[in-house]
N, C-alpha and C positions, 0 to 999 in steps of 0.2 A: 241543681242540676246536676251534681253531680253522682244521686242517686239511679240516676236513665239510663241506664247501661242500651246504645244501641247494637243493634247488632250489625257489628265494621265492617266486617266478612260478608255480611250479603251488600251493606250498602258499596263498598269499592268497585261488587262488578255488576250491579245497575251502572253505574254512570258509568264502566269501561262498556257495555251492553249499550245505553246509548248516545255514548259517546260512538261507538259505529255502527249507527244503525241511521243517525245526525251522519254522518259522510256515507250511506251506502243511499239515505234515502236523499242527499241534498245530488250525489251524482245520477241517482235516475231518475231524479226530476228535472235535475237540469237542464241533461242533454238532452230528455222531451218534447222542450221548453224548446234548443234550440231550434230541432232536427223541425221543430213544425215555423219556428223562425225562419231560416235558413229557406223551407221550405216558400215560404213566405214571399221570402225575397228578392227568389229563381221567378214565381211568378211575378214578381214589381219589375223584377231585367226584363223576362218578354213583354210585359209590355208597355214599359216605357221605349222598348226597339219597334212597337209598332207604331208607338206615336209619333217617335222620331223618323219614323217613312212616311207616314201619315201627312207627315212636317214636312219632307221634305220634296209632295205630296204636293202637294198645295204650293208651295214656295214652286214651285217648275211652272207651276199651272198662271203663278203670278208672274212670270218672269225674272223670278229673282231666285236668286242663289242667299240661303239658309244669311249669310254674315250681310247683306244688303237688309233681307225683312227686318233684322237685330237691332238695322240704324232710323229704317221706317218705324214714324212715331203708329200707336198702335191704330187710331186713328184712321189711319192710310191704310190698313194694312183686310182684309175679304175677310168678313164674320167668320166664317168652318177656321180660316189660321188660326183669329187669335183666342179660339174655344180650345185651336186644338194645343196650338203654346198653351196655354192655362193648365189642360188636364194635363201636359207632358209637367209643366212643374212641379201639380199638387204629385203626377207618384211621385217623383223625386224626391220632394219635401217625407215623404210614405216613407222610402226604402231608406234613409234619413235619419226616422224614426224609431223603423225597428231596425238598424245596425246600432244605434244608441240602447236600445235595450239588451239586440245581445248582450249588450254591457256590463250591460248590467245585470242580467242573468247569471253571468259570468263576473263576475263580482262578485255577488250575491252567496253564490252558490261559493265561491274560494273563503268565505269567511266563516260559511257553516260548513267546511271544511276540516280548514285549521278550528275551528272551536269543537267539533267534537274528534278532530286526532288528540285535540288535548286533554280534554274528554277519558278520550277510551287512553293513554296511555296515562296519565294517572290513574287511574281504575283500576288499568293493572300492577305500576308499582305499587300503589298504595294496599293492594291488594294481596301482592305475595309479599311486601313487610310482614304486615300483617299476619300470613300462614305461615311462615320462614316464623318469627314466634313460637305460634301455636303446636311449629312440629320442631321444636327447639326443646320446650318445655314435656312437649312431649316425649322424645325420647331420655330427656332425661327424666320424666316416672316411668320406663319402662326398661330404663338401669337398676333406678331403685329396686321396683319388683323381683329386677330377675336378677340382683345381687341373694347369696344365702346368707348374710347376716341382714339381713334389714328386710322385714315385713311391714308389706304397706306404710316405707319409711320411716320404720321406728326401729331403734336397734333392739336388735334380740340379746339376751344377758343369759 
């Protein structure tokens, strides 16, 4: 295993750029998903408002308020009112599911972004450390070559 010399300079750069790619792609993908979920939530809110108005209309048609209807057993309510109430419940449940999806997308994106930032920081720091060693070695070799008493690291006599 000691005989294998991996190009660590390139590996550190790869880790850094992979981390950066994770951060950017996570931001873009999660932003697109959030925009889509917010749009769907807005549409559901409009539908819930319309169904709520329809429910009030059916209640008024039956001559009762919404509070009075909630206390009446479903078997005693008109069929249109029961159907409208069922649709309202289904739309509200869908809205709750969308809100849960939004929080999952945000949580998942946050985890990926943190991991990407860790990779990015580690890769840059490791590359910088490795590059600093190479720079110091190169500076030392240049000093040896430019010294008139030394020729290619060997003293002249």
